[in-house]
C-alpha angles and dihedrals in degrees: 000000000000092000091062095077092051091048090052090048093053091048092052093045093051103034108011137249096305092060090043089056091053090048088053089050094052093043086062095042103040111008090160089067093066123094124183127204120217134191110251091219098056108007090237115154109240104166145006140197131205121211113187130196118208113196127206112291099021123222107268090221090063092051092050095044100050120042093193092055089047091053092049092050092047091051091049092053093046094047105038115344114236111246127218111284093025127102143198119237124204136181092215101175133025104175122178104152095192091055103020112194095334125115110287141147091259093054091046091051092047093050092048090053091048092053092047092049091047091056093050097041121112119211096009109151100176138007128202135192116198118211132170093226106033095176093058092049098043093081094043093054092053094059097053094087098085093044094050098040089112091059091053090050092048090049090052089051092047088054088063103265127123119230111238101174145326121243121204121207110202122204135166105216103078121127119233109237102182128119127255106242093205090055091046090056093050090044092051116107115209105204095160097106090052092045091050090051090054095045092049093052094042091050089054091049090048092053093045092060095041098247127142133210093251089056091051091049090050090053091064100025091250130145111216101340092117088064090063090051093054105033130103093210128104090268092068112135140172127237120242118264090257092050091048092053090050092048091055093047097045098039093043102227131134111230121213113255090241090058091050089051091049092054091050092045095051092046091049091052096055112127093002124123122257126257094263090064091066091049097059108121118231108235101169149329128278134196127218140175117206143154117274126229126263139062093300105032116197124201110268126198122202144145128245139188117266106217135191123232113272098202136045091242092053091048090052091056097036110133094027118118140180102233145034126235109271107242106156143047122209122226120198114221105201135165134201108246108272127235110240116323127355090250094053092044093051091049093047101041107011092236140090104080140071129241096232093161091065094049104050123134121280095035116253095019108120089198095044126121121298113265112267130212090235115082121192130208115218102212101203117195115255134192127235091279094052097256119141117253132180118294137020132280117256111281096022104165094217094049093044092050091049091048092054096042097044121200112337129186121208139171126057115351113196092201089065090066091051096052124125093263089063095047095101097032120111136186123030093347099050119123112287133194091217139013136182111264124221086232131004113284111251141167137213142100126322092259089081089072091068138055107266124201133189114257129176128186085218104044115216121251091256091063102033114054117197130203120226090257091057097257114154133166112260098217111040112171122216113265090223091059093050092046089056092050093045091049091048097053110024117093122216110292088007127152122234114215119196112183091185102045098173105174093346097261093143092045091050090049090052091050092050089051092050099252131130115242143190126201136192123199125177099193114079092211093055092045088056089052088052091055091047091053093044093059096043123094113257112241 
């Protein structure tokens, strides 16, 4: 395949000869796992990804050949052994030399495809994404949920369910994970003048010894890479130091010392920030709380230098960012297609409807407001020990909604029946001084129109179990929220199934609501947390 040589060239350019050798290995083993990305304007290949599938048991040759694959398989077996008929999936390579392992449209598209395939996959026990700088990408991967909600919904539909609604749980304690555009500009290194200087001199050396670009490509088994080494366009690039030494030896030319130095300099500067980054003036200190790296990331608090833009371009874009603060989670409300009418399906199977009467607002009021598809978190302020104190934390959705709406009064309003339009009306509809309301008149902020659940950035001990080694689950949901959902959807004597049990929040909610439940958890650490929570008294 003519694309193979270009894929190998990009791998060597971005990650070196060892990675290129592994790419060559997997091209022979699983060519169907490779996807290339082309520019619409020219059709030129600019990037590729490799998605591998490891069956059970894996081929020993694959484990021996690729140390990353071996580590992933070893982790899978230690965490939750892969059973016969299951497989492990891995995005082994994501190579975009012009934007190597930094946020880009190619990486976003690749990650979206990975998530969509994961939802549709059958028999997938584990999935892995391989990145050069895992710490930098850990935060970015967490925020993808709201952007790819539509893919989750489509996958649910493809599985045979029908989408009935989408619920949105709003909270105020998310952490913005975007990138400061002004900093990106100062961090950017523009090597194009130096690259063009190299390509011009190398093209002259090529012509002086009578070689052509196809001959250079043939030397390495490439397909078009020599064009990037000799062009004056934006795609100009420089060979690795090893490739440069081979070019000099095979083509038989003596390169000027300055050109040798340039090759070493440009290779040494790959993936390093530009000079402007070092010139940013420190103007203060900032404080941040963010998730740490690793399988079980804990919240980490640290300080950092606040710096001023070093260039005019960075100053122009100072204050611009690439993402919003995450403040909601989407919940798909789906139903298996019913048989006949809703009434006949409910009578036959006991499912197909929602218990709206049990979920009105406020809770327990049979004449309360109809359940809404917007759910609010009331982020009460807590002290250092996790106990509730007066007030709300900054950004609490319920408090912010009430602040914007102001004091509202609802329910029956006697003055409405005494308005001018009733002045000449007689009988039952004449103006009245009082009338019976549908519900008691009340006043307050707009948050009272929606289900509101307790949420704390630091969950209390009763809702966040911890193992002796400090392991906790990074995304514990409020029990009150899960109780509302369980109550809304579970019929009398129904069974709640949670295929991703986590720390057993849903199962505890089912128990508190009086329902039987069943949970499945793949990670041994989380399963242990489930057991710990199961045997602990409920507060």
